[in-house]
PDB file of N, H, CA, C and O in Angstrom:
ATOM      1  N   UNK A   1      95.891 133.751 104.496  1.00  0.00           N
ATOM      2  CA  UNK A   1      96.291 132.533 105.180  1.00  0.00           C
ATOM      3  C   UNK A   1      95.244 132.114 106.211  1.00  0.00           C
ATOM      4  O   UNK A   1      95.385 131.048 106.811  1.00  0.00           O
ATOM      5  N   UNK A   2      94.234 132.888 106.430  1.00  0.00           N
ATOM      6  H   UNK A   2      94.120 133.753 105.942  1.00  0.00           H
ATOM      7  CA  UNK A   2      93.251 132.592 107.469  1.00  0.00           C
ATOM      8  C   UNK A   2      92.391 131.379 107.159  1.00  0.00           C
ATOM      9  O   UNK A   2      91.705 130.887 108.055  1.00  0.00           O
ATOM     10  N   UNK A   3      92.397 130.873 105.924  1.00  0.00           N
ATOM     11  H   UNK A   3      92.954 131.272 105.197  1.00  0.00           H
ATOM     12  CA  UNK A   3      91.616 129.695 105.600  1.00  0.00           C
ATOM     13  C   UNK A   3      92.349 128.391 105.912  1.00  0.00           C
ATOM     14  O   UNK A   3      91.807 127.313 105.667  1.00  0.00           O
ATOM     15  N   UNK A   4      93.553 128.464 106.439  1.00  0.00           N
ATOM     16  H   UNK A   4      93.994 129.340 106.638  1.00  0.00           H
ATOM     17  CA  UNK A   4      94.300 127.265 106.805  1.00  0.00           C
ATOM     18  C   UNK A   4      93.722 126.645 108.064  1.00  0.00           C
ATOM     19  O   UNK A   4      93.267 127.348 108.967  1.00  0.00           O
ATOM     20  N   UNK A   5      93.746 125.319 108.114  1.00  0.00           N
ATOM     21  H   UNK A   5      94.116 124.748 107.381  1.00  0.00           H
ATOM     22  CA  UNK A   5      93.207 124.593 109.255  1.00  0.00           C
ATOM     23  C   UNK A   5      93.974 124.920 110.541  1.00  0.00           C
ATOM     24  O   UNK A   5      93.371 125.120 111.596  1.00  0.00           O
ATOM     25  N   UNK A   6      95.282 124.972 110.448  1.00  0.00           N
ATOM     26  H   UNK A   6      95.772 124.810 109.591  1.00  0.00           H
ATOM     27  CA  UNK A   6      96.123 125.242 111.617  1.00  0.00           C
ATOM     28  C   UNK A   6      96.844 126.579 111.429  1.00  0.00           C
ATOM     29  O   UNK A   6      98.074 126.631 111.407  1.00  0.00           O
ATOM     30  N   UNK A   7      96.083 127.637 111.296  1.00  0.00           N
ATOM     31  H   UNK A   7      95.084 127.595 111.314  1.00  0.00           H
ATOM     32  CA  UNK A   7      96.612 128.965 110.981  1.00  0.00           C
ATOM     33  C   UNK A   7      97.700 129.407 111.957  1.00  0.00           C
ATOM     34  O   UNK A   7      98.761 129.855 111.522  1.00  0.00           O
ATOM     35  N   UNK A   8      97.466 129.292 113.251  1.00  0.00           N
ATOM     36  H   UNK A   8      96.604 128.928 113.604  1.00  0.00           H
ATOM     37  CA  UNK A   8      98.418 129.802 114.249  1.00  0.00           C
ATOM     38  C   UNK A   8      99.769 129.111 114.156  1.00  0.00           C
ATOM     39  O   UNK A   8     100.803 129.776 114.098  1.00  0.00           O
ATOM     40  N   UNK A   9      99.768 127.782 114.141  1.00  0.00           N
ATOM     41  H   UNK A   9      98.927 127.243 114.188  1.00  0.00           H
ATOM     42  CA  UNK A   9     101.034 127.050 114.101  1.00  0.00           C
ATOM     43  C   UNK A   9     101.716 127.241 112.747  1.00  0.00           C
ATOM     44  O   UNK A   9     102.941 127.333 112.672  1.00  0.00           O
ATOM     45  N   UNK A  10     100.922 127.301 111.683  1.00  0.00           N
ATOM     46  H   UNK A  10      99.927 127.227 111.744  1.00  0.00           H
ATOM     47  CA  UNK A  10     101.488 127.529 110.350  1.00  0.00           C
ATOM     48  C   UNK A  10     102.219 128.864 110.309  1.00  0.00           C
ATOM     49  O   UNK A  10     103.324 128.953 109.773  1.00  0.00           O
ATOM     50  N   UNK A  11     101.614 129.887 110.864  1.00  0.00           N
ATOM     51  H   UNK A  11     100.717 129.815 111.299  1.00  0.00           H
ATOM     52  CA  UNK A  11     102.228 131.216 110.903  1.00  0.00           C
ATOM     53  C   UNK A  11     103.541 131.193 111.688  1.00  0.00           C
ATOM     54  O   UNK A  11     104.514 131.832 111.286  1.00  0.00           O
ATOM     55  N   UNK A  12     103.573 130.473 112.788  1.00  0.00           N
ATOM     56  H   UNK A  12     102.783 129.954 113.114  1.00  0.00           H
ATOM     57  CA  UNK A  12     104.782 130.397 113.617  1.00  0.00           C
ATOM     58  C   UNK A  12     105.908 129.656 112.903  1.00  0.00           C
ATOM     59  O   UNK A  12     107.060 130.087 112.944  1.00  0.00           O
ATOM     60  N   UNK A  13     105.578 128.545 112.250  1.00  0.00           N
ATOM     61  H   UNK A  13     104.642 128.196 112.216  1.00  0.00           H
ATOM     62  CA  UNK A  13     106.598 127.759 111.546  1.00  0.00           C
ATOM     63  C   UNK A  13     107.154 128.546 110.361  1.00  0.00           C
ATOM     64  O   UNK A  13     108.367 128.582 110.158  1.00  0.00           O
ATOM     65  N   UNK A  14     106.287 129.168 109.587  1.00  0.00           N
ATOM     66  H   UNK A  14     105.302 129.139 109.752  1.00  0.00           H
ATOM     67  CA  UNK A  14     106.750 129.970 108.451  1.00  0.00           C
ATOM     68  C   UNK A  14     107.588 131.148 108.939  1.00  0.00           C
ATOM     69  O   UNK A  14     108.589 131.498 108.313  1.00  0.00           O
ATOM     70  N   UNK A  15     107.187 131.760 110.046  1.00  0.00           N
ATOM     71  H   UNK A  15     106.374 131.476 110.554  1.00  0.00           H
ATOM     72  CA  UNK A  15     107.974 132.851 110.619  1.00  0.00           C
ATOM     73  C   UNK A  15     109.365 132.401 111.020  1.00  0.00           C
ATOM     74  O   UNK A  15     110.341 133.116 110.793  1.00  0.00           O
ATOM     75  N   UNK A  16     109.463 131.220 111.616  1.00  0.00           N
ATOM     76  H   UNK A  16     108.670 130.640 111.801  1.00  0.00           H
ATOM     77  CA  UNK A  16     110.768 130.672 112.002  1.00  0.00           C
ATOM     78  C   UNK A  16     111.623 130.411 110.767  1.00  0.00           C
ATOM     79  O   UNK A  16     112.819 130.705 110.763  1.00  0.00           O
ATOM     80  N   UNK A  17     111.015 129.863 109.724  1.00  0.00           N
ATOM     81  H   UNK A  17     110.044 129.624 109.727  1.00  0.00           H
ATOM     82  CA  UNK A  17     111.755 129.577 108.490  1.00  0.00           C
ATOM     83  C   UNK A  17     112.254 130.867 107.836  1.00  0.00           C
ATOM     84  O   UNK A  17     113.389 130.917 107.361  1.00  0.00           O
ATOM     85  N   UNK A  18     111.429 131.897 107.806  1.00  0.00           N
ATOM     86  H   UNK A  18     110.507 131.856 108.191  1.00  0.00           H
ATOM     87  CA  UNK A  18     111.852 133.184 107.245  1.00  0.00           C
ATOM     88  C   UNK A  18     112.984 133.792 108.065  1.00  0.00           C
ATOM     89  O   UNK A  18     113.916 134.370 107.505  1.00  0.00           O
ATOM     90  N   UNK A  19     112.909 133.668 109.370  1.00  0.00           N
ATOM     91  H   UNK A  19     112.152 133.200 109.825  1.00  0.00           H
ATOM     92  CA  UNK A  19     113.970 134.201 110.237  1.00  0.00           C
ATOM     93  C   UNK A  19     115.303 133.525 109.927  1.00  0.00           C
ATOM     94  O   UNK A  19     116.331 134.191 109.806  1.00  0.00           O
ATOM     95  N   UNK A  20     115.278 132.205 109.800  1.00  0.00           N
ATOM     96  H   UNK A  20     114.443 131.664 109.899  1.00  0.00           H
ATOM     97  CA  UNK A  20     116.498 131.452 109.488  1.00  0.00           C
ATOM     98  C   UNK A  20     117.037 131.876 108.126  1.00  0.00           C
ATOM     99  O   UNK A  20     118.231 132.136 107.981  1.00  0.00           O
ATOM    100  N   UNK A  21     116.169 131.945 107.142  1.00  0.00           N
ATOM    101  H   UNK A  21     115.199 131.734 107.259  1.00  0.00           H
ATOM    102  CA  UNK A  21     116.633 132.289 105.797  1.00  0.00           C
ATOM    103  C   UNK A  21     117.169 133.712 105.733  1.00  0.00           C
ATOM    104  O   UNK A  21     118.176 133.959 105.069  1.00  0.00           O
ATOM    105  N   UNK A  22     116.518 134.652 106.408  1.00  0.00           N
ATOM    106  H   UNK A  22     115.700 134.452 106.947  1.00  0.00           H
ATOM    107  CA  UNK A  22     117.031 136.018 106.351  1.00  0.00           C
ATOM    108  C   UNK A  22     118.336 136.163 107.118  1.00  0.00           C
ATOM    109  O   UNK A  22     119.140 137.038 106.797  1.00  0.00           O
ATOM    110  N   UNK A  23     118.565 135.327 108.121  1.00  0.00           N
ATOM    111  H   UNK A  23     117.912 134.616 108.381  1.00  0.00           H
ATOM    112  CA  UNK A  23     119.826 135.383 108.860  1.00  0.00           C
ATOM    113  C   UNK A  23     120.955 134.714 108.074  1.00  0.00           C
ATOM    114  O   UNK A  23     122.046 135.272 107.957  1.00  0.00           O
ATOM    115  N   UNK A  24     120.694 133.518 107.535  1.00  0.00           N
ATOM    116  H   UNK A  24     119.808 133.064 107.630  1.00  0.00           H
ATOM    117  CA  UNK A  24     121.745 132.759 106.852  1.00  0.00           C
ATOM    118  C   UNK A  24     121.905 133.120 105.379  1.00  0.00           C
ATOM    119  O   UNK A  24     123.017 133.108 104.851  1.00  0.00           O
ATOM    120  N   UNK A  25     120.801 133.438 104.720  1.00  0.00           N
ATOM    121  H   UNK A  25     119.898 133.447 105.149  1.00  0.00           H
ATOM    122  CA  UNK A  25     120.873 133.674 103.280  1.00  0.00           C
ATOM    123  C   UNK A  25     120.978 132.362 102.510  1.00  0.00           C
ATOM    124  O   UNK A  25     120.568 131.308 102.995  1.00  0.00           O
ATOM    125  N   UNK A  26     121.528 132.444 101.310  1.00  0.00           N
ATOM    126  H   UNK A  26     121.860 133.300 100.915  1.00  0.00           H
ATOM    127  CA  UNK A  26     121.644 131.281 100.422  1.00  0.00           C
ATOM    128  C   UNK A  26     123.026 130.657 100.497  1.00  0.00           C
ATOM    129  O   UNK A  26     123.976 131.272 100.982  1.00  0.00           O
ATOM    130  N   UNK A  27     123.124 129.418 100.006  1.00  0.00           N
ATOM    131  H   UNK A  27     122.352 128.919  99.612  1.00  0.00           H
ATOM    132  CA  UNK A  27     124.428 128.829  99.757  1.00  0.00           C
ATOM    133  C   UNK A  27     124.918 127.792 100.739  1.00  0.00           C
ATOM    134  O   UNK A  27     125.986 127.218 100.523  1.00  0.00           O
ATOM    135  N   UNK A  28     124.197 127.525 101.800  1.00  0.00           N
ATOM    136  H   UNK A  28     123.330 127.991 101.976  1.00  0.00           H
ATOM    137  CA  UNK A  28     124.635 126.524 102.768  1.00  0.00           C
ATOM    138  C   UNK A  28     124.062 125.156 102.422  1.00  0.00           C
ATOM    139  O   UNK A  28     123.086 125.050 101.679  1.00  0.00           O
ATOM    140  N   UNK A  29     124.673 124.120 102.964  1.00  0.00           N
ATOM    141  H   UNK A  29     125.465 124.206 103.567  1.00  0.00           H
ATOM    142  CA  UNK A  29     124.132 122.769 102.799  1.00  0.00           C
ATOM    143  C   UNK A  29     122.839 122.650 103.587  1.00  0.00           C
ATOM    144  O   UNK A  29     122.603 123.391 104.541  1.00  0.00           O
ATOM    145  N   UNK A  30     122.003 121.702 103.170  1.00  0.00           N
ATOM    146  H   UNK A  30     122.195 121.100 102.395  1.00  0.00           H
ATOM    147  CA  UNK A  30     120.687 121.518 103.784  1.00  0.00           C
ATOM    148  C   UNK A  30     120.774 121.309 105.292  1.00  0.00           C
ATOM    149  O   UNK A  30     119.938 121.823 106.035  1.00  0.00           O
ATOM    150  N   UNK A  31     121.767 120.567 105.747  1.00  0.00           N
ATOM    151  H   UNK A  31     122.446 120.149 105.143  1.00  0.00           H
ATOM    152  CA  UNK A  31     121.879 120.262 107.177  1.00  0.00           C
ATOM    153  C   UNK A  31     122.057 121.532 108.010  1.00  0.00           C
ATOM    154  O   UNK A  31     121.603 121.582 109.153  1.00  0.00           O
ATOM    155  N   UNK A  32     122.695 122.537 107.468  1.00  0.00           N
ATOM    156  H   UNK A  32     123.063 122.497 106.540  1.00  0.00           H
ATOM    157  CA  UNK A  32     122.876 123.805 108.184  1.00  0.00           C
ATOM    158  C   UNK A  32     121.526 124.468 108.411  1.00  0.00           C
ATOM    159  O   UNK A  32     121.245 124.959 109.505  1.00  0.00           O
ATOM    160  N   UNK A  33     120.690 124.483 107.374  1.00  0.00           N
ATOM    161  H   UNK A  33     120.918 124.085 106.485  1.00  0.00           H
ATOM    162  CA  UNK A  33     119.347 125.056 107.505  1.00  0.00           C
ATOM    163  C   UNK A  33     118.492 124.230 108.462  1.00  0.00           C
ATOM    164  O   UNK A  33     117.704 124.785 109.227  1.00  0.00           O
ATOM    165  N   UNK A  34     118.644 122.903 108.423  1.00  0.00           N
ATOM    166  H   UNK A  34     119.284 122.451 107.801  1.00  0.00           H
ATOM    167  CA  UNK A  34     117.888 122.039 109.340  1.00  0.00           C
ATOM    168  C   UNK A  34     118.230 122.362 110.789  1.00  0.00           C
ATOM    169  O   UNK A  34     117.343 122.520 111.628  1.00  0.00           O
ATOM    170  N   UNK A  35     119.515 122.457 111.070  1.00  0.00           N
ATOM    171  H   UNK A  35     120.235 122.328 110.388  1.00  0.00           H
ATOM    172  CA  UNK A  35     119.951 122.748 112.445  1.00  0.00           C
ATOM    173  C   UNK A  35     119.519 124.142 112.888  1.00  0.00           C
ATOM    174  O   UNK A  35     119.084 124.333 114.024  1.00  0.00           O
ATOM    175  N   UNK A  36     119.642 125.105 111.993  1.00  0.00           N
ATOM    176  H   UNK A  36     119.996 124.949 111.071  1.00  0.00           H
ATOM    177  CA  UNK A  36     119.243 126.473 112.325  1.00  0.00           C
ATOM    178  C   UNK A  36     117.737 126.563 112.560  1.00  0.00           C
ATOM    179  O   UNK A  36     117.294 127.250 113.481  1.00  0.00           O
ATOM    180  N   UNK A  37     116.954 125.876 111.740  1.00  0.00           N
ATOM    181  H   UNK A  37     117.314 125.318 110.992  1.00  0.00           H
ATOM    182  CA  UNK A  37     115.502 125.894 111.917  1.00  0.00           C
ATOM    183  C   UNK A  37     115.124 125.189 113.215  1.00  0.00           C
ATOM    184  O   UNK A  37     114.221 125.641 113.919  1.00  0.00           O
ATOM    185  N   UNK A  38     115.796 124.097 113.539  1.00  0.00           N
ATOM    186  H   UNK A  38     116.529 123.731 112.966  1.00  0.00           H
ATOM    187  CA  UNK A  38     115.529 123.408 114.800  1.00  0.00           C
ATOM    188  C   UNK A  38     115.810 124.340 115.978  1.00  0.00           C
ATOM    189  O   UNK A  38     115.021 124.409 116.921  1.00  0.00           O
ATOM    190  N   UNK A  39     116.925 125.051 115.922  1.00  0.00           N
ATOM    191  H   UNK A  39     117.565 124.996 115.156  1.00  0.00           H
ATOM    192  CA  UNK A  39     117.272 125.992 117.000  1.00  0.00           C
ATOM    193  C   UNK A  39     116.222 127.090 117.111  1.00  0.00           C
ATOM    194  O   UNK A  39     115.766 127.417 118.206  1.00  0.00           O
ATOM    195  N   UNK A  40     115.843 127.655 115.970  1.00  0.00           N
ATOM    196  H   UNK A  40     116.214 127.390 115.079  1.00  0.00           H
ATOM    197  CA  UNK A  40     114.863 128.747 115.962  1.00  0.00           C
ATOM    198  C   UNK A  40     113.517 128.276 116.506  1.00  0.00           C
ATOM    199  O   UNK A  40     112.856 129.005 117.246  1.00  0.00           O
ATOM    200  N   UNK A  41     113.112 127.071 116.145  1.00  0.00           N
ATOM    201  H   UNK A  41     113.649 126.479 115.544  1.00  0.00           H
ATOM    202  CA  UNK A  41     111.834 126.549 116.634  1.00  0.00           C
ATOM    203  C   UNK A  41     111.893 126.285 118.139  1.00  0.00           C
ATOM    204  O   UNK A  41     110.901 126.475 118.841  1.00  0.00           O
ATOM    205  N   UNK A  42     113.050 125.849 118.635  1.00  0.00           N
ATOM    206  H   UNK A  42     113.857 125.694 118.065  1.00  0.00           H
ATOM    207  CA  UNK A  42     113.199 125.676 120.086  1.00  0.00           C
ATOM    208  C   UNK A  42     113.097 127.026 120.795  1.00  0.00           C
ATOM    209  O   UNK A  42     112.485 127.126 121.858  1.00  0.00           O
ATOM    210  N   UNK A  43     113.698 128.063 120.207  1.00  0.00           N
ATOM    211  H   UNK A  43     114.195 127.982 119.344  1.00  0.00           H
ATOM    212  CA  UNK A  43     113.630 129.399 120.796  1.00  0.00           C
ATOM    213  C   UNK A  43     112.199 129.912 120.865  1.00  0.00           C
ATOM    214  O   UNK A  43     111.844 130.677 121.761  1.00  0.00           O
ATOM    215  N   UNK A  44     111.386 129.486 119.916  1.00  0.00           N
ATOM    216  H   UNK A  44     111.674 128.864 119.188  1.00  0.00           H
ATOM    217  CA  UNK A  44     109.978 129.907 119.865  1.00  0.00           C
ATOM    218  C   UNK A  44     109.067 128.933 120.603  1.00  0.00           C
ATOM    219  O   UNK A  44     107.843 129.058 120.559  1.00  0.00           O
ATOM    220  N   UNK A  45     109.674 127.962 121.282  1.00  0.00           N
ATOM    221  H   UNK A  45     110.668 127.860 121.319  1.00  0.00           H
ATOM    222  CA  UNK A  45     108.943 126.973 122.084  1.00  0.00           C
ATOM    223  C   UNK A  45     107.946 126.167 121.242  1.00  0.00           C
ATOM    224  O   UNK A  45     106.826 125.894 121.675  1.00  0.00           O
ATOM    225  N   UNK A  46     108.375 125.793 120.033  1.00  0.00           N
ATOM    226  H   UNK A  46     109.285 126.014 119.682  1.00  0.00           H
ATOM    227  CA  UNK A  46     107.556 124.976 119.142  1.00  0.00           C
ATOM    228  C   UNK A  46     108.042 123.530 119.203  1.00  0.00           C
ATOM    229  O   UNK A  46     109.237 123.271 119.055  1.00  0.00           O
ATOM    230  N   UNK A  47     107.145 122.607 119.415  1.00  0.00           N
ATOM    231  H   UNK A  47     106.174 122.817 119.535  1.00  0.00           H
ATOM    232  CA  UNK A  47     107.496 121.182 119.445  1.00  0.00           C
ATOM    233  C   UNK A  47     107.651 120.670 118.018  1.00  0.00           C
ATOM    234  O   UNK A  47     106.868 121.025 117.136  1.00  0.00           O
ATOM    235  N   UNK A  48     108.658 119.839 117.797  1.00  0.00           N
ATOM    236  H   UNK A  48     109.293 119.551 118.513  1.00  0.00           H
ATOM    237  CA  UNK A  48     108.900 119.288 116.467  1.00  0.00           C
ATOM    238  C   UNK A  48     109.780 118.049 116.592  1.00  0.00           C
ATOM    239  O   UNK A  48     110.333 117.768 117.655  1.00  0.00           O
ATOM    240  N   UNK A  49     109.898 117.326 115.504  1.00  0.00           N
ATOM    241  H   UNK A  49     109.449 117.555 114.641  1.00  0.00           H
ATOM    242  CA  UNK A  49     110.820 116.197 115.402  1.00  0.00           C
ATOM    243  C   UNK A  49     111.463 116.276 114.027  1.00  0.00           C
ATOM    244  O   UNK A  49     110.830 116.707 113.063  1.00  0.00           O
ATOM    245  N   UNK A  50     112.704 115.866 113.939  1.00  0.00           N
ATOM    246  H   UNK A  50     113.218 115.515 114.722  1.00  0.00           H
ATOM    247  CA  UNK A  50     113.434 115.937 112.673  1.00  0.00           C
ATOM    248  C   UNK A  50     113.517 114.568 112.016  1.00  0.00           C
ATOM    249  O   UNK A  50     113.819 113.572 112.673  1.00  0.00           O
ATOM    250  N   UNK A  51     113.252 114.524 110.734  1.00  0.00           N
ATOM    251  H   UNK A  51     113.006 115.333 110.200  1.00  0.00           H
ATOM    252  CA  UNK A  51     113.447 113.354 109.881  1.00  0.00           C
ATOM    253  C   UNK A  51     113.048 112.040 110.542  1.00  0.00           C
ATOM    254  O   UNK A  51     113.883 111.160 110.750  1.00  0.00           O
ATOM    255  N   UNK A  52     111.790 111.917 110.862  1.00  0.00           N
ATOM    256  H   UNK A  52     111.112 112.632 110.692  1.00  0.00           H
ATOM    257  CA  UNK A  52     111.268 110.708 111.499  1.00  0.00           C
ATOM    258  C   UNK A  52     111.162 109.595 110.464  1.00  0.00           C
ATOM    259  O   UNK A  52     110.550 109.776 109.411  1.00  0.00           O
ATOM    260  N   UNK A  53     111.756 108.450 110.761  1.00  0.00           N
ATOM    261  H   UNK A  53     112.253 108.303 111.616  1.00  0.00           H
ATOM    262  CA  UNK A  53     111.645 107.294 109.868  1.00  0.00           C
ATOM    263  C   UNK A  53     110.374 106.543 110.187  1.00  0.00           C
ATOM    264  O   UNK A  53     110.000 106.390 111.350  1.00  0.00           O
ATOM    265  N   UNK A  54     109.710 106.073 109.137  1.00  0.00           N
ATOM    266  H   UNK A  54     110.013 106.197 108.192  1.00  0.00           H
ATOM    267  CA  UNK A  54     108.456 105.347 109.332  1.00  0.00           C
ATOM    268  C   UNK A  54     108.621 103.890 109.025  1.00  0.00           C
ATOM    269  O   UNK A  54     107.664 103.124 109.135  1.00  0.00           O
TER     270      UNK A  54
END
């Protein structure tokens, strides 16, 4: 993964996603995963925005 342009942030986001998936597992609606990932990213002090309309 070291050839990625934004290696550090990519690693943090993927880590947050893995944490959510290993905690929740399969079978929930998408919105549950969205909310859980948002919470996890806030806990890791990562800035983000959800579903931005253009």
